[in-house]
C-alpha positions in Angstrom: 6.8 13.7 0.8 8.3 13.7 4.3 6.1 16.3 6.0 2.7 16.1 4.3 1.0 18.7 6.5 3.7 21.3 5.7 3.6 20.3 2.0 -0.2 20.6 1.9 -0.3 24.1 3.4 2.6 25.3 1.2 1.0 24.0 -2.0 -2.3 25.6 -1.3 -0.5 28.9 -0.9 2.1 28.7 -3.6 -0.2 27.3 -6.3 -2.8 30.1 -5.5 -5.5 27.6 -4.4 -6.7 29.4 -1.2 -5.5 32.0 1.2 -6.0 31.1 4.8 -5.1 34.5 6.3 -8.8 35.6 6.5 -9.2 36.8 10.1 -11.7 34.1 11.2 -10.3 30.7 12.2 -11.3 27.9 9.9 -12.4 30.2 7.0 -10.4 30.8 3.8 -10.6 32.6 0.5 -10.6 30.8 -2.8 -7.9 32.3 -5.1 -8.5 32.5 -8.8 -6.5 29.4 -9.8 -8.1 27.3 -7.0 -11.5 28.6 -7.9 -11.0 27.4 -11.4 -10.2 23.9 -10.1 -13.3 24.1 -7.9 -15.5 25.1 -10.8 -14.3 22.3 -13.0 -14.9 19.8 -10.2 -18.4 21.1 -9.8 -19.1 21.1 -13.5 -18.3 17.4 -13.5 -20.4 16.8 -10.4 -23.4 18.6 -11.8 -23.2 16.7 -15.0 -23.5 13.4 -13.1 -26.3 14.6 -10.8 -28.3 16.2 -13.6 -28.9 12.8 -15.1 -31.8 12.3 -12.7 -31.7 15.1 -10.1 -32.7 18.7 -10.2 -30.7 21.5 -8.6 -32.3 23.9 -6.1 -31.2 26.5 -3.6 -32.5 26.9 0.0 -31.9 29.7 2.4 -28.8 29.7 4.7 -30.8 30.3 7.9 -32.8 27.7 9.7 -35.2 28.7 12.5 -34.3 27.1 15.9 -37.7 25.5 16.2 -37.3 23.8 12.9 -33.7 22.7 13.6 -34.4 21.1 17.0 -37.6 19.3 15.8 -35.6 16.2 15.0 -34.0 15.4 18.3 -31.6 12.7 17.2 -30.4 14.8 14.3 -29.8 18.0 16.3 -28.0 16.1 19.0 -25.4 15.1 16.4 -24.8 18.8 15.5 -25.6 20.6 18.7 -22.0 21.5 19.5 -21.3 22.7 16.0 -24.1 25.1 15.3 -23.5 28.9 14.8 -26.5 30.9 16.1 -27.7 34.3 15.0 -29.5 36.1 17.9 -29.6 39.7 16.6 -30.8 41.5 13.5 -29.3 45.0 13.3 -29.8 46.5 16.8 -32.8 44.3 17.6 -32.8 40.9 19.4 -34.5 38.2 17.3 -37.7 36.6 18.6 -36.2 33.2 17.7 -32.6 32.2 17.2 -31.6 31.4 13.7 -28.9 28.7 12.8 -26.4 28.9 10.0 -27.0 25.6 8.3 -24.7 22.8 9.4 -26.6 20.7 6.9 -30.0 21.2 5.4 -32.3 18.3 6.3 -34.3 20.4 8.8 -34.5 23.3 6.3 -35.6 21.2 3.3 -37.9 18.6 4.7 -40.6 20.9 6.0 -41.0 22.1 2.4 -41.1 18.5 1.1 -44.1 18.0 3.3 -45.8 20.8 1.3 -44.7 19.6 -2.1 -45.4 15.9 -1.8 -49.0 14.9 -1.9 -49.5 11.7 -3.9 -47.4 8.8 -5.4 -47.4 10.9 -8.6 -45.0 13.3 -6.9 -42.4 10.5 -6.3 -39.6 9.9 -6.5 -38.4 13.4 -5.7 -34.7 14.0 -6.3 -33.2 17.4 -5.6 -29.7 18.7 -4.7 -28.0 21.9 -3.9 -24.3 23.0 -3.7 -23.9 25.6 -0.9 -21.8 26.7 2.0 -22.4 25.2 5.4 -21.1 26.3 8.8 -19.9 24.1 11.7 -18.2 25.3 14.8 -15.2 23.0 14.5 -13.3 23.0 17.8 -10.5 20.7 16.7 -7.4 21.8 14.9 -8.7 23.4 11.6 -7.1 22.5 8.3 -7.8 24.2 5.0 -10.3 22.2 2.9 -10.1 19.3 5.3 -11.5 20.5 8.7 -13.0 24.0 8.3 -15.7 26.1 10.0 -17.1 27.3 6.7 -17.4 24.4 4.2 -17.6 26.4 1.0 -18.4 23.5 -1.4 -21.0 21.3 0.1 -23.1 19.2 -2.2 -26.2 17.7 -0.6 -28.7 15.6 -2.5 -32.1 14.8 -0.9 -34.5 12.2 -2.3 -37.9 10.9 -1.3 -39.4 7.5 -2.4 -42.5 5.5 -1.9 -40.8 2.3 -0.5 -37.8 1.2 1.4 -36.8 -0.9 -1.7 -36.6 2.2 -3.8 -34.6 4.2 -1.2 -32.2 1.3 -0.9 -31.8 1.3 -4.7 -31.2 5.1 -4.6 -28.3 4.4 -2.1 -26.8 2.0 -4.7 -27.3 4.6 -7.4 -25.4 7.1 -5.4 -22.6 4.6 -4.8 -22.2 4.1 -8.6 -22.3 7.9 -9.2 -19.6 8.5 -6.5 -17.4 5.8 -8.0 -17.6 7.5 -11.4 -17.0 10.9 -9.9 -13.9 9.9 -7.9 -12.5 7.9 -10.8 -12.7 11.1 -13.0 -10.7 12.9 -10.3 -8.0 10.1 -9.9 -9.1 9.7 -6.2 -8.9 6.0 -5.0 -11.4 5.0 -2.4 -12.5 2.5 0.2 -16.3 2.0 0.6 -17.7 0.9 4.0 -20.9 0.9 6.0 -20.4 3.0 9.0 -20.8 1.3 12.5 -24.0 2.1 14.3 -22.4 4.6 16.6 -20.9 6.6 13.7 -23.8 6.8 11.3 -25.4 10.1 10.3 -27.7 11.3 13.1 -31.2 10.1 12.2 -30.2 7.7 9.5 -31.0 4.0 9.3 -27.5 3.4 7.9 -24.6 5.3 6.4 -22.3 4.3 3.5 -19.0 6.3 3.3 -16.2 6.7 0.9 -12.7 7.2 2.4 -9.3 7.7 0.9 -5.8 7.3 2.3 -3.8 10.5 2.4 0.0 10.6 2.0 0.5 10.7 5.8 -1.5 7.4 6.2 -4.6 9.1 7.8 -8.0 8.4 6.1 -10.1 11.3 4.9 -13.9 10.8 4.5 -14.7 12.2 1.0 -18.3 11.2 0.6 -21.3 9.9 2.5 -24.7 8.4 1.5 -27.4 8.0 4.1 -30.6 5.9 4.0 -32.8 8.0 6.4 -35.7 5.5 6.4 -38.9 7.3 7.6 -37.1 9.1 10.5 -37.5 12.6 9.1 -40.7 12.0 7.2 -42.4 11.2 10.5 -40.9 14.2 12.2 -41.9 16.6 9.4 -45.1 14.8 8.3 -44.0 14.0 4.8 -46.8 11.8 3.6 -48.2 10.7 0.2 -51.4 9.1 -0.9 -50.6 5.8 -2.7 -52.5 4.1 -5.5 -54.9 2.5 -3.0 -55.7 5.9 -1.4 -53.6 5.0 1.7 -51.5 7.7 3.3 -47.9 6.6 3.9 -44.7 8.2 5.0 -42.0 8.6 2.4 -38.6 6.8 2.6 -35.7 9.2 2.2 -32.0 9.3 1.4 -29.4 12.1 1.4 -25.9 12.2 0.1 -23.1 14.7 0.7 -19.7 15.8 -0.6 -17.5 18.7 0.4 -14.3 20.6 -0.1 -12.5 17.5 1.1 -12.8 16.1 -2.4 -10.6 18.8 -3.8 -8.2 18.4 -0.8 -7.9 14.6 -1.6 -7.4 15.2 -5.3 -4.6 17.7 -4.5 -2.9 15.6 -1.9 -3.0 12.2 -3.4 -1.7 13.2 -6.8 0.9 15.7 -5.7 4.6 15.4 -5.3 7.6 17.4 -4.1 7.4 19.6 -7.2 3.7 20.5 -6.6 0.3 19.6 -8.0 -0.5 16.9 -10.6 -4.0 17.7 -11.6 -6.2 15.3 -13.6 -7.2 16.9 -16.9 -10.9 16.9 -15.8 -10.2 19.7 -13.2 -7.0 21.3 -14.4 -7.6 25.0 -15.1 -5.3 24.6 -18.1 -4.9 21.1 -19.5 -2.0 22.4 -21.7 0.3 25.2 -21.2 2.3 26.5 -24.2 5.7 28.1 -23.3 7.2 30.2 -26.1 11.0 30.4 -26.0 11.4 33.9 -27.3 14.4 35.5 -29.0 14.0 39.1 -30.3 14.5 38.3 -34.0 12.0 35.4 -33.9 9.5 36.7 -31.4 6.6 37.3 -33.7 7.1 34.0 -35.6 7.1 32.0 -32.3 4.1 33.8 -30.7 2.1 33.5 -33.9 2.7 29.8 -34.1 1.8 29.3 -30.4 -1.4 31.2 -30.9 -2.2 29.0 -34.0 -1.6 25.8 -32.0 -3.7 27.2 -29.1 -6.6 27.9 -31.3 -6.4 24.4 -32.9 -6.3 22.6 -29.6 -9.2 24.8 -28.2 -11.3 23.9 -31.2 -11.0 20.3 -30.0 -12.4 21.3 -26.6 -9.1 21.5 -24.7 -8.2 24.2 -22.2 -5.0 25.9 -23.2 -3.0 28.9 -22.1 0.2 30.6 -23.4 2.7 31.8 -20.9 4.2 34.8 -22.6 5.4 36.5 -19.5 8.6 38.4 -19.8 10.5 36.1 -17.4 13.0 33.3 -17.7 11.7 30.1 -19.3 13.0 28.1 -16.3 10.7 30.1 -14.0 7.8 29.3 -16.3 8.6 25.6 -16.2 8.8 25.7 -12.4 5.5 27.6 -12.1 3.5 25.2 -14.2 5.0 22.1 -12.6 4.0 23.6 -9.3 0.5 24.3 -10.5 0.1 20.8 -12.0 -0.7 21.5 -15.7 -0.9 18.0 -17.2 1.1 18.9 -20.4 3.6 21.6 -21.2 4.5 22.4 -24.8 7.7 24.3 -25.4 8.4 26.1 -28.7 11.6 27.9 -29.6 13.3 29.1 -32.8 15.2 25.8 -33.4 12.0 23.8 -32.9 10.0 26.0 -35.3 12.7 25.6 -37.9 12.6 21.8 -37.4 8.8 21.9 -37.4 8.6 20.2 -34.0 7.3 21.1 -30.6 8.7 19.8 -27.2 6.1 18.1 -25.0 6.5 17.2 -21.4 3.9 15.4 -19.2 3.6 16.5 -15.6 3.6 12.9 -14.3 6.9 11.6 -15.8 8.6 14.9 -16.7 10.0 13.3 -19.8 10.5 15.5 -22.9 9.6 14.3 -26.4 9.5 15.9 -29.8 6.1 16.1 -31.5 5.8 17.0 -35.2 4.1 20.2 -36.1 1.7 18.6 -38.6 -1.9 17.5 -38.9 -1.3 14.7 -36.4 -0.4 17.1 -33.5 -3.9 17.4 -32.0 -4.5 13.6 -32.1 -1.1 12.9 -30.6 -1.6 15.4 -27.8 -5.0 14.0 -26.9 -3.5 10.5 -26.7 -0.7 11.8 -24.6 -2.9 13.4 -22.0 -5.1 10.4 -21.9 -2.1 8.3 -20.9 -1.3 10.9 -18.3 -4.7 10.6 -16.7 -4.5 6.8 -16.8 -1.0 6.9 -15.2 -1.8 9.2 -12.3 -5.0 7.2 -11.5 -3.0 3.9 -11.6 -0.4 5.3 -9.3 -3.0 6.6 -6.9 -4.8 3.2 -6.7 -1.5 1.4 -6.3 -0.8 3.6 -3.3 -4.1 2.9 -1.7 -4.0 -0.8 -2.3 -0.4 -1.0 -0.9 -1.6 0.7 2.3 -4.5 -1.6 3.2 -3.2 -4.4 5.4 -5.1 -7.3 6.8 -4.4 -8.7 10.3 -5.9 -11.4 12.4 -4.0 -10.3 15.5 -5.4 -7.3 17.4 -1.9 -6.6 18.8 -0.6 -5.8 15.3 -3.2 -3.0 14.6 -1.4 -0.1 16.2 2.0 -0.9 14.5 0.4 -1.3 11.1 -1.6 2.0 11.4 1.5 3.9 12.6 3.3 2.6 9.5 0.7 4.5 7.4 -1.8 1.8 6.7 -5.5 1.1 7.0 -6.0 -2.2 8.7 -8.7 -4.7 7.6 -9.8 -7.3 10.2 -12.5 -9.9 11.0 -15.2 -8.5 13.2 -18.4 -9.8 14.9 -20.2 -6.5 14.4 -21.1 -6.1 18.0 -21.1 -2.5 19.1 -19.6 -3.2 22.6 -16.7 -5.1 20.9 -16.2 -2.4 18.4 -16.1 0.4 20.9 -13.7 -1.5 23.2 -11.4 -2.1 20.2 -11.4 1.6 19.4 -10.7 2.5 23.0 -7.9 0.0 23.3 -6.1 0.9 20.0 -6.9 4.6 20.0 -8.1 4.4 16.4 -11.5 4.6 14.6 -13.4 1.8 13.0 -14.3 3.2 9.6 -16.9 0.6 8.9 -17.8 -2.7 7.3 -16.3 -3.5 3.9 -17.5 -7.0 3.3 -20.0 -9.5 4.8 -18.6 -13.0 5.5 -20.2 -16.3 4.6 -22.5 -17.2 7.5 -21.1 -20.8 7.4 -17.6 -19.5 7.8 -15.6 -20.6 10.9 -13.7 -17.3 11.0 -13.7 -15.7 14.4 -13.7 -12.0 15.5 -10.2 -10.4 16.0 -11.1 -9.5 19.6 -12.7 -12.7 20.9 -13.9 -16.2 19.8 -17.4 -15.1 18.6 -18.0 -15.9 14.9 -16.9 -13.0 12.6 -19.7 -11.6 10.4 -17.7 -9.0 8.6 -14.4 -7.7 7.4 -14.0 -4.1 8.7 -11.5 -1.3 8.4 -9.8 0.6 11.3 -7.6 3.6 10.8 -6.2 6.9 12.0 -8.6 9.5 10.7 -8.8 13.2 10.1 
């Protein structure tokens, strides 16, 4: 697509994903079709989290005193906080913040709930809306002032080893989640100046959008004991010693849905994976007056058979031209369309077309139909995932020459390079190129003679640098 930004805004509108005309900048309305996509995405996410986490729900408002208690953390969000200063006609005694994230809301309660080692590990999550006063150019689902789909998991552990393992567990879960959504990803450890405020370290998942910019789609933070010391979250261990818990948190947002839409779309519209498509199969009856009932009855029969196999199916029986129906469901990204007309019914076949290759084939209307359709949409999922990964892999370029970075990035790539890991070096490289270091993707052999891209110091890592959202 030549103009990704225009395409993205148009598809969100035309496919009934969201409506951005709400009269507050950076806030939008989920339309019914988009809300279905969101719900299926969250169903998948909850299924993964519920393996070893429990869901909870905390209040939206955070008292000022609580929010500012962790100074490093609040400094990272101080320019983004929305404040409530009045209740009805009365001024409040204390300002209340609309949560930008919930560490300072949740952790004072953890200090009440955690008493002994028997209470650990503690693994909770919530899916809520958060508010950040975004001053840059807002983009629906990508850079918003109200993040309507914010998953945050917060864990507490007895030791650093256990919290480090939890980070690895989150990485595995995110990999599984993004693979289900056909979203390819890069994993990196954020540089020290770009980690989550208050964290010991941050692991991030990024993807490459069609315009070559990277979008952060997930983060995992090892918080160490920063917050447990601030909010006095202690436990009594087996030896009756009081210790501070080690914590992690991990977040996802609306950006996941933005990435899924953008990466798998084309000029005709969406190409949704079957995991999140509101309808995995759309049946389009080709109706002629004298055969109307026969056609509709057969479509209903097929729909019920497929639904009994757990598939999400709809029948588009609107009184409009068939061509308009085909256009609409290509736009909305239904993985498989089934077309049934009088001639097809007479031949006992149905016409199937996958959204990825748009090729029509005849499928027999017999006992093999359900199995064939399941295989057909499995191939569809595999194909869109393979295409997405090929795009990402083809747009990661390595260079040993810092003078090549800008050209490669402007060509729509993420650039991998050898780096010493020094903060001063990294910041100078960002300043000189005008791009952001995403983070460290690989640690090099300590015996290697490879040197940093910027100077002759030994390189410790391979890192990514890119144009970011």
